N, C-alpha and C positions, 0 to 999 in steps of 0.2 A: 148524732150517735152512729158509731160504725155498724154497717150492716152485717158484719161477718162475725159478731160477738156470738158465741156459742152458748146456749141455754144448758145448764146441768141439772141434775136431780140430786137434791140435798135433802137426806131423811125423808125420801119419797115425795118431796115437793119440788115443782119447778121453780128456779131462782134465777133471775137475771144478774150477773156478776155487776156490781157496781164499779164505775169508772172514776169515783171521785175520792178514794181512800187517800189519806194523807199518809206520805212516807214517814216511817218512825226514824229515830235517829240510831245510828249504828255506833257500835264501840270501836270499830275499824278505824284507825287513823292514817294508816299507811299502805300502799300497795307496790309492787314490784312491775316496772315497765319492762317491755320486751328487751329493750337493750341492758337490763340488769340494774338500772337506776333504782332507787326507792325515792317514791314520791308521794305527797299527801293524797290521801282519798278524797275524792270529789263526786258528790252524788249526781251533780248536774250532768255530767259527762254520760251517764247512763240514762238519764231522763232526755237528753238531747238526742241520743243515738236511736232510742226506742220511738221517740216523737217523729223523727225524720223518716223512719220506716213506715209509721202510722199514716203519715201525711201522703206518702208515696202511694198507698193502696186505698186512700179516701177515708181513714178512720179518724177519729177524734184524738189528736195528740195529747189529751188529758190522760189517756190510758196510761202513758209513761209514769204517771205518780204511783199508780198501783204495782206496776210492775217493779218500780224502785223499792218500794216498802217491802215486797216478798223477797226481793234479792238481798236487800239489808238483814232481813230476818235470817237467811241462809248463811250470810257471811258470818253473823255472830254465832251461829250455831256450829259451823264448821271451821272457822279460822280464829278459834280464840288465842291459840298459842303461836300461830304462824302468820306472817303477812301474806295475803292473798296475790297471786299473779294476776295480771290483766286478763290473760287468758282464762283463768278460773272465773273471773267475774262475768265476762262474757258467756261462758257456758250457763253460769247461773241465770243470766237474762233469758236465754233461750228456754231454760226449764220453767222460770216464772211465767213466760208468755203461755207456755203449753198448759201448766197448772191452771191459768185463768181461762184457758179454752179459746185463746185467739190463734187458731191454726194458720189462717193466711197471714196474720201478722208475724208469727213465728218464721214462715218462710220467707218474708219481706226482710225481716231483721237478719236472717242467715245471709239472704243474697246481699244485703247492705254490708254486713260484716266481710263478706268474701271481697267485695269491691273495695273496700277500705284496705283490706289486706294487699290487695294488689297495687294500690296506689302508694301504700306505704313501702312495700317491696321495692318498687321502682324508684320511689323518692330517696329512700335510705341508701340504697345501691347507687344511684346516680350522685348522690352528694358524696359518697366515698370516692367515686370515680373522678367527679369534678376537683375533689381535693388533690387526688394523684396529679392531675394534669396541671393545676395551679402552682402546687407547692414543690413537686419533685422536678427540680431544675434539670435533673440527668434522665428524666423518663425517655425511654425509647418508645417508638410506635409501633405497637405489637402487629399491626396489619399492613404496615407501610414504611419501608426502610427509606424511603426518600421524601418523607415529610419531616420538616425541621422542628424546632422548639420556639419559634418566634411568635410574636403576638398573634398573627393570622392563623398559624397552625393550632395554637392553643384554642383559639373561637373554633376553628374546624373541629377539633378534637373534642370540645365540649358539646357543640351541637351534634355531633356524630353520636356520642353517647345518649344524649337526650332523645334523639331520633329512634335508636334502637330500643329504648325502654318503651317508647311509644308504640312502635310497631309490634313489639312483643306482647304488650298488655291490651292494646285497643284495635289492632288491624289484623293480625294473623290468627288463625283459629288456635284455641288454646292447646289443643293436644300436639300441634305441630310447634307451637312456641315452647312446649315443655319439652319436647324432643330436641330441640336447638339448646335449650338451657342445659339441658342434662347431658349433652355431648352425644347424643345418639346421631345427629345429623348436624351440619353446619350450614347455615344461611350465609352466603357470601355478601359483603356489602350490604349488611342487613340495614345500616342507617340511611341507605338509598332505596329501600324496598318499594316505595311507591312514588319516587320522585324522578327516576331517571333511569336508563340502561347502561350497560357495561361499557362496550369498546366499538370500535369502528375502524374499517379499512378505508380510509377516506378516498374518494375517487377524483384523485387529482387530475387524471387525464381528462375527464368530463369537465371540472372546473377551468382548467386551462383552456378549453375550447369556448367558455363563456365570455361574456363583455365584461365580467367582474362579479363581485360579490359584496355584501354588507355585513359588519360586525354588529350592527345596530347603532352605529354612531356615524353613518356616512358611507359612501360607496367607494370601494376600491376598484379602478379601472384594471382591465386585463393587462398584465406586464408586457413589455416589449423587449426586455433584456433578461438574461439569466440572472442578473443580480437582483433586479426587482422581482423577479419569480420566486427565487429561495427565499428572499424576505417575506415575501406574502406566504409562503409554504408555512415559515415558523408563525405566522400570525394565525393561520388556518388551524393548524395543530394546536396552538393555545387557546384560540377560541373554542374548537370543538371539546378541548379538555373541560372547559367550565360547563359544558352541557352534560358531561358523562361522568361516572366514576371509575372507568377502567381506561386502558391505553389507547394511545392513538397512533396509526400507522400509515404510512404511504406504501401502498401495495405494489407500486412499480416506479421508483425513483426516476427511472430514465425518461418518464413522460414530460419532464420538466426540459429536456434537451431541445424540444420545439424552439425553446427562446435563445439557443446559440444560433449565430448567423448561419444560413445555409452554404455560404461560401466555405465554411469549414470542411463540408463533404468532399469538395474538390481538392482543397489543399492537403487534406488527411490522405487522399488516394495518391499522391504524388510522392515518390521515394524521398526521403529527407535531402539525399545528395543532389537532386534534381531541383530543388526549391530554389527560386530567385531569392536574394537577399530581401526584396520587399515582400515576396510570399512568405518568407520564413518568419519576417517581423509580424506580419498580419496574423499568421498562425499562432505565434507566441503570445500576442496580445489578446487573442481570442481564449486562449487556454489560461492566461493569467487571471482574466476576468472570471472565468468559471471556477478557478481555484479560490480567487477571493469570495466569491459567491457562496461556494461550500463551506470554507473557513468562517464566514459569518453565520451561516446556517447552525454549524456545530456549536459556535460561541452562543448565539441566541437560544438554541435549546437546552444550554446549560445555565441560562441567566434570566429568561423570560418566565415569570412566575404565573400560574394560573390558580384557580381556586382561591381568590382572594388573597393571593400572595403566599399561600401555604407551601407550595412545591412547583417545581419545573414540571412542564407535561411529560407523562410516561410515552415517549417517543420511539417510534421504529421506523426504519427504511429498509424496504426490500429492494435488492439490486442484483447485478450480475449477469443478466441476460440481455444485452444491448442488441439492437437490430441495425444500427449504422454506426458510422464514425462519430457523430456528435453524441451519441448515447454512451458509446464506449469512452469517449473523452470525458463526459460528465461523471461517469462511475470511477474513473481514474482519479480525477481531481477530488472527488469526495474521500476516497481513501487515502489520498496524499494528505488531505487536510486534517483527516481524522487522526492519522498517524502522526501528525505534528503536534497534536495536543492543544491545550489551552493557551493562555497567554504566557505562561512560563513552562509550557510543556506538560502541565498535568494531563493525566488520562480522562478523556471525556467521560463522564457518567452517562450521558445522552448525546445523541440518538443511540438507540440500539440498532446496529446493523446487522441485517441478516442477507447474507450472500446465497443467491441460488446456484446450486452446482446442477448442471446438465450435460450429459454427453452429447457431443456435435456442437455444443456452443463453447463450453469453457473448461471442461473436466478432463479432457485428455491433451496430451502435447499436441496433437495434430488439429485441435479444434480452433476456429478462428479467435476466441477470445481466451485462450489459455493464459496469455500473459496477464490478463485481468485477475484470472484465479491466482496466479502466482504473487501478484500484488497483494490480494486479499489475504493470503497466507501469512505474507511478510507483516502486514500490519496486525493480524489476529495473534502473531507469535508474539508481539510486544505489548499489545493493548487488550488482549481478550476478546475483543470484537474485530471483525465481525464473527458472529456465529454463522453455521451453514445449515441450509436446508436442501433436502435432496429430491430433486424434481423426477428422478426416475425411479424412485421407490414405488412398490406396487400399487399404493394407494393414491399416489400423487400423479403418476406417468399419465392416467387417463385425462388429466386437465392441462397437458403440455407443461407451460412454463407458468401458469396463472395462479398457482396456490401461493398465497402470502401468509407469512406467520407473524404473530405478534412476539415481542421479545420475551414476554412470560411464557409462551409456547402455545398460545391459544391459535385455533385454525379454524377457518370458516370456509367452505367451498359448495358442497351438494346443496340444493335448493328444491323444496318442493312446489314452490309458488312461482319461480322464474328462472333466470340464467344462473347457471352454476359457475359464479365468479365469486372472488374475494371482495373485490371493489364494491363499496357502497353497502356493505353487510358488517355484522359483528355478532358477537355473543351478547345476548341480552340479560341472562342471569345464570349462574352456576349454584348448584348445592351439592355438598359433599358428605358421604356417609362415612361412618367410623368402623371401618372394616374389623378393626381389633376388637371393639366392643362385641359385634356379632360373634366372633370367634369365642371369646372369653365366655359369653353367656350361653354357648352352644352346650348341648347335653354331653356328657361324658367327661372323663378324667382330663385334666389340663395335659397337654402335648399329646392327647390321644383322643380327640374330641369325634363325636359321632357327626359324620358329614352329612347325613340326611337332616339333622336338626340345624346344622349350618345353613344348608340351602334354603330351608324353609325360612329361617330368621332373615336371611339376605333377602329374599323375595318381600318379605313383610316390610323391611326397611326401604327397599326400593320403592314399594308402592306409597310408602309414606312421602319419599322424596318425590315421587310423581305428583302427589296432591299439593305438596308445597309449590312445586314449579307452576303447576296450573293455577293456583290462587295467585302467584305473583304475576304470572301473566294476565290474568283477568285485572288485577290492580293496575298493571302498566297500560292497558288498553284504554284505561279511563283519563290517561294523559292526552292533552291536546298538543297540536303542533307548536302552539306559543309557549308551551312549558319548555321545550328545547328549541329555543328559537334559532340557533345557528344549525344544528344538527338536522332538524326538520324543516325549519323556516327557510334555511338556504338549500333545502333538497339535496343533502349529502346522502340521507339514507335512501337505499333502494325502495322505490314505492311511495316516497314523499312528494314526488315530482307534481303530483295534481291536487295536493292537499292545500286547504287554506288555514289561517291561522286558529281558527276555532274547531278544526276537525279532529277527531280522534286519531291517534298514531297507529291505531289497530292494522290498517293497510299496509303500513311500512314495516312494523316489526313483525309481521308474519314471514319475513324474508330472514330475520335473524335465527339465532339458534338459542335453544334451552339445553343445558348440559347437567348431566349428573357425573359428579367426580367422586375420589375417595383417596385417602392416605393410608399408610400402614400395611401395605400387602405384605412386607416382609415380617412384621410382629405378628399379624393375622396368621400366617402359615405357621409361625413358630408356635402360637398358641395351639393351633390344631394338630399339628404334627411332630412338633419337636424340633422342627429345622425350617429356615428360610429358604428361599429359591436359589440362593447360591450355594447352599451346603449340600442339598439332596436332589435327585432327579425326579422323585415322586412329588415332592413339595413344589419343585419348578411346573411340572405338568399341571398340577392342581392350580398354581398361579395363573397360568395361561387359561384355564377352564374358568376361573372367577373373572378374569378380564373379558372373556369371550362372552360369558353369560350376561354381564353388565352391559356389553356392547348390544347383544341381542334384545334386551329389555329396552333399551334406548331406542332402537329401531322400531320396536313394537308400539312403544309408546307414541312415537312419531306418527304411526299409522292410526292409532286410536283417535289421536287429537288433530291430525293433519297439519302439523307442525315439525319444523326440523329440530329434532332432539338429537343430541350428540353425547358421547362418552368421552369423559375428561380425566387425564391424568393431572390431578389437581396441583397446581403451583402453591403449596402451603406455605405461608410465611408465619402470621400469627397461629395459624391453625395447628402448625407442627407441635407446638407446645401446649395447646389448649386442650386437645382431646386427652393426651397422656396424663395432664395434670387431674382432670376430672376422673379418669379411670383409676389412676393410682390412689386417689382419695377414696374411691369406692370399692376397689378389689385389692389394694395393697400392692406392694413391690414384687412383680412376677418376673423371675429372671428371664431375659431374652425378649421380654414383651413390655413391661410398664417399668423396666429399670433404668431407663435413661430420660433426659429432660424432652425428647422429641420423638415423634414417630417418623419413621421413613418417608421421604417423598413418593407418594403414588406407587409405582412398580418398581422404583429403584432397587438395586442391590445395596444393602446398608452402607453407608459412607465409612464406617469403621470395620468393615469385612475386607481383609486382604485378598485381592483378587488382581489378576493381570489385566492390561488394557485389553488385549485381544478376548480374553475370556469375559470381561464385563460386556463389552461390545456384543459379543455372540450371544449372551444370555438376555440382555435387555432389548436387542433388536426386534425380535418378534412381537414384542408387547406394542411397538409403535402402531402397528396396523389397525388394532382394536379401539385406538383412542382417536377417533376422527375430529374431537373438539380440540384437541392439542396434546403434545407429547414433546419430551425433550431427553436426551441422556447427556450425562456429563462425564469426562475424564479429568482426574485429578493429576497434575505434575507438580514436581517440587519447585520449579522456577520457569520463568518466562522462556519461550522457545525461539527468541531472536536469534540466536547462534545455530539453532538446528530446525528451520522451518520445515525441512524435508520429513521430520518426524510427524508434523501436523497433517501433511499431505498423505502420509501413510495411513495415519488414523482415519482420514476421510475416506480412503478406498475401502478400508475395514467396515466402517460405517454404512458405506453404499452396499457391500456385499451382505450386510446384516439385515438389510432392507429397512433402515432407519429412515426417518422423515426429517428430523431436526436434531442438531447436536452441537455441543460447544466444549471447549476444553479450558479447564480452570487452573490458574496458578497465581501465586502471590504477586501483588504490584504495590510497593510501598513508595510513598512520595513525601518528601520533608516539605512542611508548610512555609519554613521560612527560608530555605535556600533553593527549594526544588530539585533537590536531589532525586534521583530516581534509580531504584533497585531494590533489593531485599535488605530490610533494615530491621537492625535489633531494636533495643530499647531507645537508643539516641542516634541521630543521623552521623554517620561516619565524616561527613564533610564539614558540618558546622557545629556539631554536638547538640543540636535541638531535641527536645523530647516531643515536639509537635509533628506528630507522624500521622498521615492519612493513610489508612491501609484499605486499598482498593480489592474487593471481593466480589463475586457473583452471589446474588440471592434470588431465588425464584425467576431467573433468567435475565435480570437486570443487574447492572454493576451498582454498588454502593459502597459506603465506608463501613467497617465492622462496628464503629460505636453506634451506628443507627439500627443495627439489626435488633429483630425482636429476640426476646429472651429463648425461644425455643430454637431459633435459627442460630443464634449465638452459640448454643450448646453443640448444635449439629456441626457447625463450622469447626469448633474445638475438637470435635471426634473424627474429622475427616482424615484420611490416610491417603497417601499417594498411590497411584496404580502403576505398577512396573511393566 
């Protein structure tokens, strides 16, 4: 007999409630399920649920019979003329248990009911998402424009949705999970919450000094020629992608030049007119091998799939600051190979090239490698890549030319636990806050909000973001080296050098960064003041204060936890449409705030706002210094700049003067799948008449095809206007 059965006084006498009553037959024949279906009433479902709750706390499951009898009495009394809903029945169960005095059982049943609700919610939602993946053949990938729709991709997406529900329901504290679900915050790469980390600037320079490495199926010896080295570079980028959910980057591509014959240094120092025929042939042969190696690298990075075949690696190569003739030549050959394109001249989607600009090295006409910059400008004017990073900006200059960027904009450099370098380090995990939500919910009338209320709500949300990041960091610290066998097992990550396969990765990931980001500064300012930061000086200054406040919070959080915590200008892809959809459902259509299908990317001036190139650069430049986790600005022009590369160089000089750290110029690139015609194409190819057109555009830093854009990003692209 259950020890918690409560005794009650009935007519002044103590009476123990019997647990052997027999349920009486109800007149109820049908009930309504949660999904609206009408199904036959089944008393055994009540008995089973109550019995399970009773067994859980050590009670006699026979109690379920008397509970069921009382429930059926109430059903006949309350639902003579209408069908009861399943929730009505569950409420009656709780009431019946309390009537019988089983207080602990009541609590156990309520707990059981809540657990079942969470499982039901996860399962029903998951089923709908899996149906979308399996049956919607034209489904875009909301968080990743470079995942296809093949068998492997669908397996990846299905597993991704299942893992998301698992982490939200079983791992992440409920109030944080609710904040994510409700659109208050966004936990990036939720499907990887406890299984891996984000991205890495792979230390190729150190790898090339080793005797080789292993991918798990044998040993690859240290290369001897540049062709072998760049073949291995593709393998390393691919292998590391399989261990991580984010991008992979070479922080200094020139390090591979050590595999070019040293003889080239001598030959390159001789004026071309003074070379002997034999020397000229030798030099040309060395350059040809380097070109072919770079050409193969570009082709491999567009065809070698990772993540079980679902996508090619998100690869970035940083280049532009060579230190000798071999490094200069290798950068040259990479740019030439990238400009040549793929097999039929198609624009390479990967790797993303980031060209470092630095005065005294390549940025000015008198600099020794200015010719390399001119070539980079020529290539970017046709292919949209490379993008350009500015090593002389106020926040990059203290590190010389060591700062490396990911194509998406991620940046890692300062380090509380070791050397301040990019290589061997990366971002562990970001979380983004919904700035627009904070503004909408602040006290005061729309467009005239109480700023003290905003700052209070902002801090509250930042504390939630801090709690989420620290929880995720604790979960990640439980991973062992063997969980990331290439990243950690081959000692690519700083601090992993002395770890064994069963050791925690905590000693390594303390060198990584945790980041808090945001989207929708423009819509936030509009909700607060009636104007975004491109329209009004006061709004602009408020925007800078918001960015500075977030940066200070991240710095203080880093001090509190002795970790590298950085401020992120979030590269929202799927998130660009997620927050606004939730907010519009909750608050309706608010002009200038929720009236589009996307929120504006981070601190950017809205893509639909008419503004000149010079003004956009001037306004966005000061925001870069606050976002030490990553930042980027874009200029939109109506056509490739191949006939006017000087315009691109002029923009770079304006960007440098505005203290930007990283920037790109966007324009349409259309390519016919059938005849490889390249240009701006309407509905059909002007050369062959085909309607099979690939439209290459930039999304969150990387190139992709528009038909792969997430819904929010597709809407954002369609709203873009060019800057004059």
